C-alpha positions as CSV (number, residue, x, y, z in Angstrom):
1,X,10.5,-36.1,-5.2
2,X,7.6,-35.2,-3.0
3,X,5.3,-34.3,-5.9
4,X,5.6,-37.7,-7.5
5,X,5.2,-39.5,-4.1
6,X,2.1,-37.5,-3.3
7,X,0.5,-38.4,-6.8
8,X,1.3,-42.1,-6.4
9,X,-0.1,-42.3,-2.9
10,X,-3.3,-40.5,-3.9
11,X,-4.0,-43.0,-6.7
12,X,-6.7,-45.5,-5.3
13,X,-5.7,-49.2,-5.8
14,X,-2.3,-48.3,-7.5
15,X,0.4,-50.8,-6.6
16,X,3.3,-50.0,-8.8
17,X,6.7,-51.5,-9.1
18,X,9.7,-49.3,-8.1
19,X,10.5,-48.7,-11.8
20,X,7.0,-47.6,-12.4
21,X,7.0,-45.3,-9.6
22,X,10.2,-43.7,-10.8
23,X,8.8,-43.3,-14.4
24,X,5.5,-41.8,-13.0
25,X,7.6,-39.4,-10.8
26,X,9.6,-38.2,-13.9
27,X,6.4,-37.8,-15.9
28,X,4.9,-35.6,-13.1
29,X,8.1,-33.5,-12.8
30,X,8.0,-32.9,-16.5
31,X,4.4,-31.8,-16.4
32,X,4.9,-29.5,-13.3
33,X,8.3,-28.0,-14.3
34,X,7.0,-25.6,-16.9
35,X,4.5,-24.2,-14.5
36,X,7.2,-23.7,-11.8
37,X,9.4,-21.9,-14.3
38,X,6.6,-19.7,-15.4
39,X,5.7,-18.8,-11.9
40,X,9.3,-18.1,-11.0
41,X,9.8,-15.9,-14.0
42,X,6.4,-14.0,-13.2
43,X,7.5,-13.4,-9.6
44,X,10.9,-12.2,-10.8
45,X,9.2,-9.7,-13.2
46,X,6.9,-8.5,-10.6
47,X,9.8,-7.9,-8.2
48,X,11.6,-5.7,-10.7
49,X,11.8,-2.0,-9.5
50,X,9.4,0.5,-11.1
51,X,10.6,2.7,-14.0
52,X,11.0,5.7,-11.7
53,X,12.8,4.5,-8.5
54,X,14.3,7.9,-7.7
55,X,12.6,10.1,-5.0
56,X,9.8,12.2,-6.0
57,X,8.5,15.6,-4.6
58,X,5.0,16.1,-3.2
59,X,4.4,18.7,-5.9
60,X,5.1,16.1,-8.6
61,X,3.0,13.5,-7.0
62,X,0.2,16.0,-7.0
63,X,0.7,16.8,-10.6
64,X,0.5,13.2,-11.6
65,X,-2.6,12.3,-9.5
66,X,-6.3,12.8,-10.3
67,X,-7.1,12.8,-6.7
68,X,-5.2,14.3,-3.8
69,X,-7.0,14.1,-0.6
70,X,-6.9,13.1,3.2
71,X,-8.9,9.9,3.4
72,X,-9.8,7.2,5.9
73,X,-9.9,3.5,5.3
74,X,-13.5,2.2,5.9
75,X,-13.2,-1.4,4.3
76,X,-11.3,-3.7,2.2
77,X,-12.2,-6.6,0.0
78,X,-8.9,-8.5,-0.8
79,X,-7.7,-11.9,-1.9
80,X,-4.8,-13.1,0.0
81,X,-1.7,-15.1,-0.9
82,X,0.1,-16.3,2.3
83,X,-1.5,-13.8,4.4
84,X,-0.7,-10.8,2.2
85,X,-3.1,-9.1,-0.1
86,X,-2.6,-9.9,-3.8
87,X,-5.6,-8.4,-5.4
88,X,-8.8,-6.5,-4.7
89,X,-10.2,-3.2,-3.6
90,X,-10.2,-0.8,-0.6
91,X,-12.8,1.7,0.2
92,X,-11.9,5.0,1.6
93,X,-13.9,8.0,2.8
94,X,-12.7,11.3,1.6
95,X,-12.2,13.7,4.5
96,X,-10.4,16.7,2.9
97,X,-10.1,16.9,-0.9
98,X,-7.3,19.1,-2.3
99,X,-7.5,17.9,-5.9
100,X,-10.7,16.1,-7.1
101,X,-12.8,16.3,-10.3
102,X,-15.6,14.3,-8.9
103,X,-17.0,16.5,-6.1
104,X,-20.0,14.2,-5.5
105,X,-17.8,11.2,-4.5
106,X,-17.7,10.5,-0.8
107,X,-16.4,6.9,-0.7
108,X,-14.0,5.8,-3.3
109,X,-12.8,2.4,-4.5
110,X,-9.0,1.8,-4.8
111,X,-8.0,-1.3,-6.7
112,X,-4.7,-3.1,-6.9
113,X,-3.5,-6.4,-8.2
114,X,-0.3,-8.5,-7.7
115,X,2.8,-8.1,-5.6
116,X,4.9,-5.3,-6.9
117,X,6.8,-2.2,-5.7
118,X,4.9,0.5,-4.0
119,X,1.7,-1.6,-3.8
120,X,-1.5,0.2,-2.9
121,X,-3.0,-2.1,-0.3
122,X,-4.5,-1.0,3.0
123,X,-5.1,-2.5,6.4
124,X,-8.7,-3.4,7.1
125,X,-9.9,-1.9,10.3
126,X,-12.0,-4.1,12.7
127,X,-15.5,-3.4,13.5
128,X,-14.5,-1.7,16.7
129,X,-11.7,0.5,15.1
130,X,-11.6,3.7,13.0
131,X,-9.6,3.1,9.9
132,X,-6.2,4.5,9.3
133,X,-5.9,8.0,7.8
134,X,-3.6,8.8,4.8
135,X,-2.7,11.7,2.5
136,X,-3.5,9.8,-0.7
137,X,-2.3,10.3,-4.4
138,X,-4.5,8.2,-6.8
139,X,-5.1,8.3,-10.5
140,X,-8.3,7.0,-12.4
141,X,-8.1,3.4,-13.6
142,X,-8.2,3.4,-17.3
143,X,-9.9,0.1,-17.5
144,X,-12.6,1.0,-15.0
145,X,-12.7,4.8,-14.5
146,X,-15.1,4.6,-11.5
147,X,-12.2,3.2,-9.5
148,X,-8.7,4.5,-8.6
149,X,-5.2,3.1,-8.8
150,X,-2.1,4.2,-6.9
151,X,0.8,5.8,-8.6
152,X,3.9,4.0,-9.6
153,X,5.8,6.0,-6.9
154,X,3.4,5.1,-4.2
155,X,-0.1,6.1,-3.2
156,X,-0.3,7.0,0.6
157,X,1.4,8.8,3.5
158,X,0.0,7.9,6.9
159,X,-1.5,10.7,9.1
160,X,-2.0,10.8,12.8
161,X,-4.3,13.0,14.8
162,X,-2.7,15.2,17.2
163,X,-3.5,16.2,20.8
164,X,-5.2,19.4,19.6
165,X,-7.1,17.6,16.8
166,X,-4.9,18.5,13.9
167,X,-3.6,16.2,11.2
168,X,0.2,15.5,11.0
169,X,2.1,13.1,8.7
170,X,3.8,10.3,10.6
171,X,7.6,10.8,10.9
172,X,9.7,9.1,9.8
173,X,7.9,9.3,6.5
174,X,7.0,5.7,5.1
175,X,5.2,4.8,2.0
176,X,6.7,7.0,-0.6
177,X,10.4,8.0,-1.2
178,X,10.0,11.8,-0.9
179,X,12.5,14.1,-2.3
180,X,11.3,16.9,-0.2
181,X,13.5,17.9,2.8
182,X,11.1,17.7,5.7
183,X,13.4,17.5,8.7
184,X,13.1,21.3,9.4
185,X,9.3,20.9,9.5
186,X,9.1,18.1,11.9
187,X,7.5,18.9,15.3
188,X,7.1,16.9,18.5
189,X,3.5,15.8,19.3
190,X,1.6,13.9,22.0
191,X,-0.6,12.0,19.4
192,X,-4.2,11.0,20.4
193,X,-4.3,8.4,17.7
194,X,-4.4,4.6,18.4
195,X,-2.4,4.0,15.3
196,X,0.5,6.0,16.7
197,X,1.3,3.1,18.9
198,X,3.6,0.4,17.7
199,X,4.5,-3.0,19.3
200,X,7.9,-4.3,19.8
201,X,7.3,-7.2,17.2
202,X,6.8,-4.5,14.5
203,X,10.3,-3.2,14.8
204,X,13.7,-4.8,14.6
205,X,15.9,-4.4,17.7
206,X,18.4,-2.2,15.8
207,X,15.6,0.1,14.3
208,X,13.8,0.2,17.8
209,X,16.9,1.3,19.5
210,X,17.9,3.9,16.9
211,X,14.4,5.5,17.0
212,X,14.4,5.5,20.8
213,X,17.8,7.2,20.8
214,X,16.6,9.8,18.4
215,X,13.4,10.4,20.3
216,X,11.1,9.3,17.4
217,X,9.3,6.9,19.6
218,X,9.0,6.6,23.5
219,X,8.0,3.6,25.6
220,X,4.2,3.7,26.2
221,X,2.5,1.1,28.5
222,X,3.7,-2.3,26.9
223,X,4.2,-0.6,23.5
224,X,6.0,2.3,21.8
225,X,4.5,5.6,20.7
226,X,5.4,7.8,17.8
227,X,6.3,11.3,18.9
228,X,7.2,13.3,15.7
229,X,5.2,14.5,12.8
230,X,4.8,17.2,10.1
231,X,1.7,19.4,10.2
232,X,-0.5,18.9,7.3
233,X,-0.7,22.6,6.6
234,X,3.1,22.7,6.1
235,X,2.8,19.7,3.8
236,X,0.1,21.6,1.8
237,X,2.4,24.6,1.2
238,X,4.9,22.3,-0.5
239,X,2.2,21.6,-3.2
240,X,1.7,24.4,-5.9
241,X,-1.8,25.6,-6.8
242,X,-0.9,24.5,-10.5
243,X,-0.2,20.9,-9.3
244,X,-3.7,20.8,-7.9
245,X,-5.6,22.1,-10.8
246,X,-8.2,19.7,-12.3
247,X,-9.9,19.8,-15.6
248,X,-13.5,20.5,-14.8
249,X,-14.6,19.2,-18.2
250,X,-12.7,15.9,-17.7
251,X,-14.7,13.3,-15.8
252,X,-14.4,9.5,-16.0
253,X,-16.0,7.3,-18.7
254,X,-15.0,8.1,-22.3
255,X,-12.9,5.9,-24.4
256,X,-9.8,7.4,-22.8
257,X,-11.1,6.9,-19.2
258,X,-13.0,10.1,-19.3
259,X,-16.3,11.3,-20.8
């Protein structure tokens, strides 16, 4: 067993007989096994689907959220596990607010922890890049109401800038399993957004070939480029005024997460 072998070799001046090495290996295994089992059960629990795994409409997302906005990632501060974020915060700049009971907020903090369905982690832009833009649906963090959390169904839909400087949701839609039928709203665009480019390594061959056949991407220099999207004004019409209502007397910080 590698664990026992490593422990024995790391003990200075230890010159055990084979029987002693076996006994030490067994002892180490007994000590380590409960931790392995606990970690396995924890990982299994994290991987369980959320309570609401069915598709959700944009209107219902907006109703559940405390903040609905177009926002751009400015920075992140994450802990990483095997190159994947596992805890920490992202900092986003609000570009357009549709539902917001903190009008003085400009930069918001969005926290997440653990590996679970519909995580709310964001890619950190480099110094030379603009951050990605998203249509976001956040709720106040009840443990720290100055921060936001994602919804159980997901938190963000990516947006590209079009050739005429409009916003459009990337299509095909990723990030949230939407119940809305959006196919009739899809338009063809010549995006002028660097994030509309995707490399061959980011697509499986079958997905790449299907998207090429459907005209959803086209070859562009040494990469591929998205060609379809849904204008943000059309998306806005799918969300009712009622879903975007906020309680003006409800602001973070009392014992329920608001003061």
